[in-house]
C-alpha positions in Angstrom: 0.0 0.0 0.0 2.8 2.6 0.7 3.9 4.4 -2.4 0.4 4.5 -3.9 -0.5 7.8 -5.5 -3.1 10.0 -3.7 -4.4 13.0 -5.7 -5.5 15.9 -3.5 -8.0 18.3 -5.1 -8.6 21.3 -2.9 -8.3 25.0 -3.8 -7.4 26.1 -0.2 -3.7 25.7 -0.1 -3.4 25.3 3.7 -5.8 22.4 3.6 -4.2 20.9 0.5 -0.8 21.1 2.2 -2.2 19.7 5.5 -3.7 16.7 3.7 -0.4 16.2 1.8 1.5 16.0 5.0 -0.9 13.4 6.3 -0.7 11.1 3.3 3.1 11.5 2.9 3.7 10.6 6.6 2.0 7.3 5.8 4.3 6.6 2.9 1.9 7.5 0.1 2.9 9.7 -2.9 0.9 12.9 -2.9 -0.2 14.8 -6.0 -1.8 18.3 -5.4 -4.0 20.3 -7.7 -6.3 23.2 -6.9 -9.1 23.1 -9.4 -11.4 20.7 -11.3 -9.8 21.0 -14.8 -6.3 20.2 -13.4 -7.8 17.3 -11.5 -9.3 15.7 -14.6 -6.0 16.3 -16.5 -3.9 14.8 -13.6 -6.0 11.7 -13.5 -5.5 11.1 -17.2 -1.7 11.6 -16.9 -0.9 10.2 -13.5 -3.5 7.5 -13.0 -3.7 8.0 -9.2 -4.8 5.2 -6.9 -7.2 7.4 -4.9 -8.6 10.9 -5.1 -9.5 13.3 -2.2 -11.9 15.7 -3.9 -13.3 18.9 -2.4 -16.9 19.6 -3.3 -16.5 23.4 -3.7 -13.9 24.2 -6.4 -13.3 27.5 -8.2 -14.0 26.3 -11.7 -15.9 23.0 -11.7 -17.9 21.7 -8.7 -16.4 18.5 -7.3 -19.7 16.7 -8.1 -19.2 17.4 -11.8 -15.6 16.4 -11.7 -16.7 13.1 -10.2 -19.3 12.6 -12.9 -16.7 13.3 -15.6 -14.2 10.9 -14.1 -16.8 8.1 -13.7 -17.3 7.9 -17.4 -14.3 5.7 -17.7 -12.5 5.5 -14.4 -13.4 3.7 -11.1 -10.6 5.1 -8.9 -11.8 5.6 -5.3 -13.0 9.1 -4.6 -13.3 10.5 -1.1 -15.3 13.8 -1.0 -14.4 16.6 1.4 -17.0 19.3 2.2 -17.9 21.9 4.7 -21.5 20.8 4.1 -22.9 18.4 6.6 -26.5 18.1 5.4 -27.6 14.5 4.7 -28.8 15.5 1.1 -25.2 16.7 0.3 -23.8 13.3 1.3 -26.4 11.5 -0.7 -25.7 13.5 -3.8 -22.0 12.9 -3.5 -22.4 9.2 -3.1 -25.0 8.8 -5.8 -22.8 10.4 -8.5 -20.1 7.8 -7.8 -18.3 9.0 -4.7 -17.0 6.2 -2.4 -16.9 8.2 0.9 -17.7 11.6 2.3 -15.9 13.4 5.0 -17.0 16.7 6.5 -14.5 19.5 7.3 -12.9 20.0 9.8 -11.7 16.4 10.1 -9.0 14.5 12.0 -6.0 13.3 10.1 -6.3 9.8 11.6 -9.8 9.4 10.4 -8.9 10.6 6.9 -6.0 8.1 6.7 -8.2 5.3 8.0 -10.7 6.0 5.3 -8.0 6.2 2.6 -6.6 2.8 3.6 -10.1 1.2 3.7 -10.9 2.5 0.2 -7.6 1.3 -1.2 -8.1 -2.2 0.3 -11.6 -2.5 -1.3 -10.3 -1.2 -4.6 -7.4 -3.6 -4.6 -9.8 -6.5 -3.9 -12.0 -5.4 -6.7 -9.0 -5.2 -9.2 -8.0 -8.7 -8.1 -11.3 -10.1 -9.1 -11.6 -8.1 -12.3 -8.1 -8.6 -13.6 -7.4 -12.1 -12.3 -5.6 -14.9 -14.2 -7.0 -16.6 -17.2 -7.8 -19.6 -15.0 -10.2 -17.4 -12.9 -13.7 -18.9 -12.7 -16.1 -16.9 -14.8 -19.2 -15.9 -12.9 -22.4 -14.7 -14.7 -26.1 -14.6 -14.1 -28.8 -14.7 -16.8 -32.4 -13.7 -16.3 -35.2 -12.9 -18.8 -34.0 -9.6 -20.3 -31.0 -9.2 -18.0 -27.5 -10.7 -17.9 -24.7 -9.9 -15.4 -21.0 -10.6 -15.9 -19.5 -10.4 -12.4 -15.9 -10.6 -13.6 -16.2 -7.7 -15.9 -18.7 -5.8 -13.7 -21.1 -5.5 -16.7 -24.9 -5.6 -16.8 -26.9 -6.0 -20.1 -30.6 -5.3 -20.4 -32.1 -6.7 -23.6 -28.6 -7.0 -24.9 -27.6 -3.4 -24.3 -24.7 -2.6 -21.9 -26.0 -0.5 -19.0 -23.6 2.0 -17.4 -23.8 1.4 -13.6 -21.7 3.0 -10.9 -19.5 0.6 -8.8 -22.0 0.9 -5.9 -25.0 0.3 -8.1 -23.4 -2.8 -9.4 -22.4 -4.0 -5.9 -26.0 -3.6 -4.7 -27.4 -5.5 -7.7 -24.8 -8.3 -7.2 -25.7 -8.6 -3.5 -29.3 -9.1 -4.3 -28.7 -11.5 -7.2 -26.3 -13.7 -5.2 -28.8 -13.9 -2.3 -32.1 -14.4 -4.2 -34.2 -15.6 -1.3 -33.0 -13.1 1.3 -34.6 -9.8 2.1 -32.1 -7.0 3.0 -33.1 -3.8 4.7 -31.4 -0.6 3.7 -28.9 -0.6 6.6 -27.9 -4.2 5.9 -27.3 -3.3 2.2 -25.2 -0.3 3.3 -23.0 -2.4 5.6 -22.6 -5.1 3.0 -21.7 -2.8 0.1 -19.8 0.1 1.9 -18.1 -2.3 4.3 -18.7 -0.1 7.3 -21.3 0.2 10.1 -24.5 2.0 9.0 -25.2 5.2 10.8 -28.3 7.4 10.9 -29.2 8.5 7.4 -27.1 5.8 5.6 -30.3 3.8 4.9 -31.6 6.8 2.9 -28.4 6.8 0.9 -29.2 3.2 -0.1 -32.8 4.2 -1.0 -31.3 6.8 -3.4 -29.1 4.1 -5.0 -31.9 1.7 -5.4 -34.0 4.4 -7.1 -31.2 5.3 -9.6 -30.5 1.6 -10.2 -34.1 0.9 -11.0 -34.2 3.8 -13.4 -31.3 2.2 -15.3 -32.4 -1.5 -15.4 -36.2 -1.5 -15.1 -38.6 -0.8 -17.9 -41.0 0.7 -15.4 -39.2 1.7 -12.2 -42.6 2.2 -10.5 -43.4 -1.5 -11.1 -40.0 -3.1 -10.9 -39.4 -6.5 -12.5 -36.0 -7.2 -10.9 -35.7 -5.4 -7.5 -38.8 -5.9 -5.3 -39.6 -3.8 -2.3 -41.0 -5.9 0.6 -43.2 -3.5 2.6 -41.7 -2.9 6.1 -38.8 -5.2 5.5 -36.5 -4.1 2.6 -35.5 -5.3 -0.8 -34.9 -8.6 -2.6 -34.5 -10.1 -6.0 -37.9 -10.4 -7.6 -37.7 -14.2 -8.3 -41.5 -14.3 -9.2 -40.6 -13.2 -12.7 -37.9 -15.8 -13.2 
């Protein structure tokens, strides 16, 4: 893990320098930029292992930087923000962010979150880019096919662009077809951390966006069923 490149995107130089000192003290290589355009360019040139991204930037909002990067890059992104409202966290996670930390923050907590995201990402890469002998895992349902190794979902033969978290939620339900998960359980399984107040609503947002992408009629879902008062499960009645 030491030596991995951490891109710091924050226009406030004192904060950028402070974060840089934290990550370098842990043996990481720090890259610093101060606006959204430079962040996108740096990702293309340097291919960092993780990005610490401020929400408020002078040229492009961090949310839009994340949306642009998520078109072809799954590098872990930890958002930093002065905003502590629940809706701000939900928006940041729903556009493809992996974590959200509110300023001011403790250096120890930031480093712990960086290491947790790198561990998860490395595990993901190990599955995606394994050896040729790796077992191929796929699921086929009427109108939907899922390639777990490639992290791809096809609806009626068309590739659907899912975020990493959306795919993980779908995979969780598909691999446990007879189990009902409440929102907090889904959060803990997918985010690999204890669910706190409000995290269940984050999952509800993800379920909503996932349904919009894979369901013909999101209001009458074919694949992801809501079980009143209990949670969500794969809708095996249609299979």
